[in-house]
C-alpha positions in Angstrom: 29.3 18.8 7.5 29.7 19.7 3.8 26.8 21.3 2.1 24.9 19.1 -0.4 25.8 19.5 -4.1 23.4 21.2 -6.6 22.0 17.9 -7.9 21.0 16.8 -4.4 19.5 20.2 -3.7 17.5 20.0 -7.0 16.1 16.5 -6.0 15.3 17.8 -2.5 13.5 20.9 -4.0 11.5 18.6 -6.4 10.3 16.4 -3.6 9.4 19.3 -1.4 7.4 21.1 -4.1 5.7 18.0 -5.5 2.0 17.6 -4.9 2.3 13.8 -5.2 5.0 11.2 -4.6 7.5 11.0 -7.4 9.2 8.1 -9.2 12.9 8.1 -10.0 12.0 8.6 -13.7 9.9 11.7 -12.9 12.7 13.2 -10.8 15.2 12.5 -13.7 12.9 14.2 -16.1 13.1 17.4 -14.0 16.6 17.3 -12.6 18.4 15.7 -15.4 21.1 13.1 -15.3 22.8 12.3 -12.0 22.9 9.6 -9.4 19.3 10.0 -8.1 19.5 7.0 -5.8 22.6 8.4 -4.1 20.9 11.8 -3.8 17.9 10.2 -2.2 20.1 8.3 0.2 21.8 11.5 1.2 18.5 13.4 1.6 17.1 10.5 3.6 20.1 10.5 5.9 20.0 14.3 6.3 16.3 14.2 7.4 16.6 11.1 9.7 15.3 12.0 13.2 13.8 15.3 12.2 10.2 16.5 12.1 9.8 15.3 8.5 11.5 12.6 6.6 12.0 11.2 3.1 9.8 8.2 2.7 9.6 5.5 -0.1 6.2 4.0 -0.8 6.5 1.4 -3.6 8.5 3.0 -6.3 7.6 6.6 -5.3 9.3 9.0 -2.9 7.9 11.9 -0.9 8.4 13.9 2.3 6.2 12.9 5.2 5.7 14.1 8.8 7.6 12.0 11.4 5.1 9.4 12.7 5.7 10.4 16.3 4.6 14.0 15.5 1.6 13.3 13.4 -0.7 13.9 16.3 0.3 17.6 16.3 -1.2 18.0 12.8 -4.5 16.3 13.3 -7.5 18.4 13.1 -10.7 18.1 15.1 -12.5 17.3 11.9 -10.8 13.9 11.5 -13.5 11.7 10.0 -12.7 8.0 10.7 -13.4 5.8 7.7 -15.6 3.0 8.7 -15.6 0.2 6.2 -18.2 -2.6 6.1 -16.9 -6.1 6.6 -17.5 -6.8 2.9 -15.3 -3.7 2.0 -12.6 -4.9 4.4 -12.6 -8.4 2.9 -12.7 -7.0 -0.6 -9.7 -4.7 0.1 -7.8 -7.6 1.6 -8.5 -9.7 -1.5 -7.4 -6.9 -3.8 -4.2 -6.3 -1.8 -3.2 -10.0 -1.6 -4.3 -11.0 -5.1 -3.9 -7.9 -7.3 -4.6 -7.5 -10.1 -8.0 -9.2 -9.5 -11.4 -9.1 -11.2 -14.8 -8.7 -9.5 -15.6 -12.3 -10.4 -12.3 -13.5 -8.7 -13.1 -11.4 -5.6 -16.6 -13.0 -5.5 -15.2 -16.5 -5.9 -12.7 -16.0 -3.1 -15.3 -14.4 -0.8 -18.0 -16.9 -1.8 -20.7 -14.2 -2.1 -21.6 -11.6 -4.6 -20.1 -8.1 -4.1 -22.5 -5.2 -3.6 -22.2 -2.7 -6.5 -20.9 0.1 -4.2 -18.2 -1.9 -2.3 -15.4 -1.4 -4.8 -16.6 2.2 -5.3 -16.2 2.9 -1.6 -12.6 1.6 -1.8 -11.9 3.7 -4.9 -13.4 6.8 -3.2 -11.1 6.2 -0.2 -8.2 6.1 -2.6 -7.2 2.6 -1.7 -8.2 0.7 -4.9 -8.0 1.6 -8.5 -8.8 0.0 -11.9 -5.7 -1.8 -13.1 -6.6 -2.6 -16.7 -8.5 -5.4 -18.3 -7.9 -9.2 -18.5 -7.1 -10.6 -21.9 -10.0 -13.1 -21.7 -13.5 -13.2 -23.2 -15.5 -10.3 -21.9 -12.2 -8.4 -20.9 -13.2 -7.9 -17.3 -11.8 -4.9 -15.4 -9.1 -5.7 -12.8 -8.4 -3.9 -9.6 -5.3 -3.1 -7.6 -4.2 -1.1 -4.5 -2.8 2.4 -4.7 0.2 4.2 -3.3 -2.3 5.9 -0.9 -3.2 2.4 0.4 0.4 1.7 1.1 0.9 5.1 2.8 -2.3 4.8 5.0 -1.2 1.4 6.3 2.5 2.3 6.6 3.7 -0.2 4.0 6.6 0.3 1.7 5.3 -2.3 -0.7 2.7 -5.1 -0.8 5.5 -7.5 0.3 5.1 -5.9 3.8 1.6 -7.2 4.1 1.3 -9.7 7.0 1.5 -13.4 6.1 -0.6 -16.3 7.4 1.7 -16.8 10.4 1.6 -13.1 11.3 -2.2 -13.1 11.2 -2.4 -16.3 13.3 0.1 -14.9 15.9 -2.0 -11.7 16.1 -5.2 -13.8 16.7 -6.9 -12.4 13.6 -7.8 -15.7 12.1 -11.3 -17.1 12.7 -11.1 -20.0 15.2 -13.4 -22.0 12.8 -10.8 -21.5 10.0 -8.0 -22.6 12.3 -9.9 -25.7 13.5 -10.7 -26.7 9.8 -7.0 -26.1 8.9 -5.8 -28.3 11.8 -8.3 -31.0 10.9 -7.1 -31.0 7.2 -3.5 -31.2 8.4 -4.3 -34.0 10.7 -6.2 -36.0 8.1 -3.4 -35.4 5.5 -0.9 -36.8 8.0 -3.0 -39.9 8.7 -3.3 -40.7 5.0 0.5 -40.3 4.4 
């Protein structure tokens, strides 16, 4: 096996020393011009099957403990995060509809959001302000974070389960399923 070239080593060192996942542009700013994607592919291949691996989350890259070894690093102080049903619903709406305003979340849920619900999601690091809508009142929009993707083992939002996946897992409310089947049946009768 030939040793990696200096550019690949520089990218590897950057990723190892970084305190947060890095974008390709951030790597380029430190390491200079070179084929970063090729370097990342080489590093990813070198670390495949080892105790740590190079992982892409969205458009950012970082080293992460191999999932099958994570149990070795857990501390007795693990504090499970328990989210209320409202927080879980709000997080799902943000993930599937981002960027989304508080009013849009409330319209989808059909109820008003408690003041602290979005704050809890932001404290967990799973939601963030994503700018303002260019409409009267300029409401704040919310989106998910790279930490959300990492926590749920997603590369991007495209990896979120679809309607068929949720149905197959039995996660849809039977009342919702019955209503959907009823609507489909009525639509077919009218056609």
